[in-house]
N, C-alpha and C positions, 0 to 999 in steps of 0.2 A: 659443537655440533659439524659435522662436516658438510660440505657444500652441498653434495647429491643430497645428505638427510633434509635438508633446508628448503632443496627445490621439492622434495616428495611431501613437506608439511605444508606447502605454501598452494599446491596444486588443489583447487577446489572440489569437492566429490559431486554427486547430481542435485542435491540440493543447494549445491553454494557454499558448501561451509569446508573450511580447510578441515586439514588433520589438527593442527595447534590449535584452532578455532572450536573442533567439537572435543578436543579433550579438555578444552577449559570451561565448556559453556557453563558450569556452575559460576563461576566468578568473571569469565572475562572469554572472550571470543572474536573469530577475525570470520567477516563473511564477503562473499565476493556477491556483489549485488549486479555487476553484470551478468555473472553465471546464472543468480537466481531469475535476474529477467527473462533471459533467454530461456530456461526453464517452462517458463508459462505456457500454456496452451494454446495454441492460434485461434480456437474457439471455444466457447463456452453456453451453459444454459444459463447460467446467471449474469448481472451486469457485471461484478468484478470477479476475479480470481484471485485470491489472497495467498503468499506464504508469510508467515510468521515466522520472524528470526529468533526474539526474543519476549516473553510474554510474563513478566513481573509486574506484581500488583502497581510499584511506582510507574512503569510505564511501561508500551509493547512497541516494538519495531519490526514493520512489517515491508515488505516488497509486494504491490499487487498491478495488474493488469485492468483495464477498464476495458470492456466487450461495446457498449452503448451508452448511449446517452444516460444520467441517471436524472430523476426527479427530483425535486426539492424535497431533501429530507435534513434530520440533526440526529448530533450522537447527544444525550444526556447525560454521559456518565464523564467525559472527556474531552480535551481541547484537543485538535488533532494540524499536526505539522505536515504538510504535504511537498516533496520534494520531487518534481519534474524531472524524471530520465530520460522520457523519450515521450514525442507523439507531440501532438498540438490540438486544442480543442477552446472551446468557449465553457466558462464558469460564471458563477454569481455566488456574493455571500451577502447575508442581510434583504439584498435588495433587488429583484429581477433587474429592474432598470441601470444598473450599474453592471452589467455584462462586458466580459473582459477576456481577452485570449490568454491561453498560458501554451507556453513553452519549455521546452529543456533549458535548464539551471535554475528556472524560476521556483521558488519557496513559497507555498501558500499557506496560511496559518488562522484557522478560525478557534474560538472558544467555543466550550460545550453550549448546547442549544442555540446555537448560531446557525439558521438555517442557511443550506446552500443547495446549488446544483451545478450538472455540466450539461448543458442542453445538446452541445453539438461536441464531433469528434470530427477535425479536419483532418488528421495527420496520423497513423499509427505505426507500432504499436503505442498505444498511451498506457507508459507505467509510471508507479509512481514511487517513493522511498516514503514510507510514512511513520510518524513517531507519534505515538498517543500518550498522553499524560493525563491522569493515570492511565493504565492499562485500559485499553479498549475490548468491551464483551463483545465477540462477533456478532451478537443478537441486538447490540445497542445501535440500533435503528430506526426512527420513527419518520413516517413519512409524512408530509403535510397532507397530502389528499391520501386517507388509507386503503384507497382503491387502487393506489398506484404499484403495490407490492406488499413485499414481507420481506423479513430478515432472509429466510431461506432460500429466497428468489432473488434476493440482492448478491449476497458473498458466497462464494464455494472457496474452500481449505485447498491449498495444493502444498504436497510434500511435508 
């Protein structure tokens, strides 16, 4: 491969995928997380906007932006690993009395059915890289208070 071919192959498209990654998405791919995060809209009607990079039965990988505090909820079908790319806010898992702050560079983990919430956003944009095992169905969100929302009002797909 010539140098200029490699440079072209490594430039992400509008969805943050490189040509090399898009060509190999069947078995392997390369994603520009920063480009994907930058492509997420400034505002949203939902609490989150989500960009799925992979969506396999064993796991899904997503970048999502949070636009407002999230009420207590859990996911019935997957464990979730959340790497903080940008922003700061508060969160709790299992017990609201164990409120803590998240910031870039931290990894939050909770197993399926662990109730969690993000009661406040301090600095934005709040963006996470999420790895769900197994794959997370976009409608897999159960609010502790059913009046707090619906899956459709919680997350919207992007890209």
